[in-house]
C-alpha positions, -999 to +999 in steps of 0.1 A: -373+131+249-374+125+286-339+119+302-332+084+314-336+081+352-312+062+373-338+034+379-344+031+342-307+030+335-303+001+360-333-016+344-317-014+309-285-029+323-306-058+338-326-063+306-294-065+286-279-089+310-310-111+308-309-109+270-273-120+269-280-150+292-310-158+271-291-158+238-263-179+254-289-205+265-304-204+230-270-214+216-265-241+242-300-256+236-293-256+199-262-278+205-278-299+232-309-309+211-290-315+179-299-349+165-275-360+138-289-394+125-319-391+102-353-401+115-390-398+107-395-380+073-358-375+069-355-412+058-376-405+028-358-373+021-324-391+020-339-420+000-352-395-026-317-382-031-302-418-033-328-426-059-317-395-079-281-408-077-292-440-095-319-427-119-306-392-126-328-361-133-316-332-112-346-310-118-370-339-112-353-345-079-356-308-068-391-302-082-409-334-070-438-328-046-438-338-010-475-337-001-484-300-007-448-289-006-419-285-030-390-283-005-362-273-028-340-258-001-342-289+020-332-310-010-303-287-019-290-290+016-295-328+015-274-330-017-247-308-002-246-328+030-243-362+012-219-353-016-195-331+004-197-345+039-212-380+034-241-371+057-233-353+089-264-330+092-243-299+100-251-280+068-288-281+077-281-267+112-256-240+100-278-228+072-309-226+094-290-209+123-277-182+100-312-177+085-328-174+119-302-152+135-303-130+104-341-127+108-336-118+145-311-091+135-334-076+109-362-074+134-338-059+160-327-032+135-362-023+125-373-021+161-344+002+171-351+024+141-388+026+149-387+030+187-364+057+200-346+061+233-341+038+262-375+022+257-364+011+222-335-009+239-360-027+261-385-035+233-356-046+211-343-070+238-378-084+244-382-089+207-349-108+204-361-131+232-393-137+214-374-148+183-345-168+198-366-192+218-356-226+229-383-240+206-367-223+176-333-238+187-349-272+186-364-266+151-330-255+139-312-285+155-334-311+138-328-311+100-363-323+090-379-292+107-355-267+091-379-258+062-400-237+085-369-217+096-360-210+060-395-199+052-397-176+082-364-159+074-373-153+037-407-140+048-392-115+072-367-104+046-393-099+019-415-078+041-387-057+055-371-051+021-404-041+004-416-020+033-384+000+036-393+017+004-420+039+020-423+072+001-397+062-024-400+071-060-397+049-091-360+055-097-338+026-107-326+019-071-363+016-059-372-006-088-343-029-082-351-031-045-388-039-051-378-065-077-354-080-051-383-082-026-405-100-051-376-124-059-372-131-022-410-137-019-407-162-048-383-182-027-406-185+003-430-213-009-400-235-018-390-236+018-426-243+030-460-240+014-473-217+042-450-191+026-477-184+000-492-161+026-465-135+019-480-125-015-513-109-003-493-094+025-470-076+000-501-064-018-513-049+014-480-033+022-478-017-013-514-004-009-507+012+025-473+025+014-490+044-015-472+025-042-485+030-077-513+007-089-489-010-113-470-024-083-502-040-070-509-056-104-472-067-106-473-084-072-506-101-080-495-111-114-461-126-104-477-144-074-505-159-095-481-170-122-458-186-096-488-203-080-499-218-113-464-232-119-461-244-084-494-263-082-493-279-116-495-316-111-497-311-073-523-328-052-539-304-027-563-324-006-581-309+024-581-335+051-615-339+067-616-349+104-645-372+096-624-390+071-595-396+095-611-404+128-649-405+130-669-410+098-702-399+115-691-364+124-715-337+114-706-302+100-707-285+134-685-311+150-661-308+121-660-270+126-656-274+163-626-296+159-610-272+135-615-243+157-600-262+186-570-270+163-567-233+154-567-222+190-542-250+199-520-237+171-522-201+183-515-212+219-481-229+210-459-238+227-480-238+258-505-263+243-477-289+240-478-294+278-508-315+291-509-295+323-511-263+304-534-274+276-565-256+288-546-225+295-528-227+262-561-230+243-575-201+262-544-180+254-545-191+218-581-180+215-573-147+231-543-141+208-564-150+178-591-125+187-567-097+196-545-102+166-575-103+142-588-071+159-555-054+155-553-064+118-588-052+111-586-020+130-551-008+122-547-027+089-579-017+071-602+006+092-575+030+101-541+034+085-510+023+104-490+051+119-457+044+101-433+018+088-428-001+120-465-005+126-470-016+090-443-042+094-459-053+127-493-057+110-477-077+081-460-100+106-492-106+125-510-113+092-484-140+083-489-159+116-527-157+113-526-170+078-502-198+089-527-209+116-556-208+092-537-228+065-525-254+090-561-257+103-574-263+068-547-287+058-538-305+091-567-306+115-577-341+101-543-356+108-542-385+133-530-376+167-496-392+175-483-395+210-510-372+223-497-344+201-524-323+184-502-296+168-465-302+161-442-282+182-422-270+151-452-248+142-443-226+172-418-207+150-447-196+128-460-176+157-429-157+163-440-129+138-473-126+157-457-122+191-432-096+178-459-079+158-482-075+187-453-061+208-445-036+182-482-026+176-484-019+214-451+000+215-466+036+211-489+031+241-461+014+261-437+042+252-460+068+265-464+050+298-427+044+300-419+082+296-449+093+318-459+091+354-462+053+352-425+049+345-417+030+377-446+005+371-434+000+335-399-006+347-411-034+370-434-048+342-405-049+317-382-066+342-410-091+350-416-099+313-379-105+307-376-127+338-407-146+328-394-152+292-361-164+306-379-188+330-400-202+301-369-204+280-352-226+306-382-248+313-390-254+276-353-259+268-347-284+295-378-304+284-365-303+248-330-316+259-347-345+277-369-352+247-339-351+224-322-377+246-352-400+243-353-395+205-316-404+203-321-435+224-350-446+202-330-441+170-301-461+185-325-490+194-341-489+159-307-489+142-297-519+164-328-538+150-351-534+180-388-525+179-410-508+205-440-485+207-420-453+207-406-460+173-440-455+156-439-419+168-401-412+163-393-433+132-427-436+116-456-460+112-440-482+086-409-495+104-401-521+077-399-494+051-377-473+074-354-503+079-351-507+041-342-470+037-317-473+066-301-503+048-299-482+016-281-454+035-256-479+049-249-493+015-244-458+001-221-450+030-240-420+042-252-410+077-232-437+093-222-420+125-233-392+149-254-390+180 
């Protein structure tokens, strides 16, 4: 391995310093964007628990469908928050922060194990910055969005646990670990329905890792059985754009709108800014094409070079599947406040960003250790500085938006009405006021900011 030059050593110190500042800002944005009072769908989540208090039926409370989801973890946290703390929202934030930081640590560990030397430190720090974004801080800080964080953490854990068994035999320890990975995968859909994407990904990992055919059948069998149980009595409509907005739309117009939604999804969080919408869509289309090409080339046409690349391909697969599922299920939703794709979906692209970085790491490592080392050092410093700048800009915008949401909630709780409340609180303000009155009578979620 090539010795670390003085310039590279200084660069590593700079990258580490930027990463420390970045993580510190992540924690600050988490606190600054925390919204304690319920709003939007959280009203119905709390009302669902208050109805259980009156009617009973613990399993019915947990298992009841919410659209295409069965958000068991969100409901468990709601019960904990109300019964133990009378509604303060902190359990949601603490649980989600632990899950997300744990996922970041798992990815850091895998990266350091798969990329040796000084370049591994740089790639690891960049990976951490791709995970601990200001957008993910916002999603953690707002309880109604937490389900995506839980699903992402369980997905990363399931992939890493199953993949770490490369070349292992069928002894008891291996069987126990693989069974544990399947159990973790069973938990993912109960955080968010997009977690169903993990099951074909585990089949792909088992196939490329050379697992016995019985394991492929086991994964397929367990996943199918769980899917049957999960979807029983569940309505799974595919929203048509023509149904929601323009009844006269033809097939090609419908497909065009869905492709536009997909590219807007893939371009998050840049597509959230009106001034960057065109750039974000272009970047989303580029990411979709590149990611699909990497999956097809290294995932099927040629075998991945090792464990890290297999994990990278699996992570990319998850984000691509998330985008496709969202496009199928959500492209027909009405646009609220000029928002095409919810910002919370940005966290579903974290695996793609990390996966593409890891997939490119062998080439980047050769350049780092070759004659292009000075240029690579400048590139690495530029990427880190750019990520930090984006972190600050997005974070400050999120803080300002959180202040507006808090102000809107306060006006709503004071009995006022305005146009912003349809976006923040919901379309049916009278129903929300009834649910707010029920919370006050129950003595929950009475304070906070």
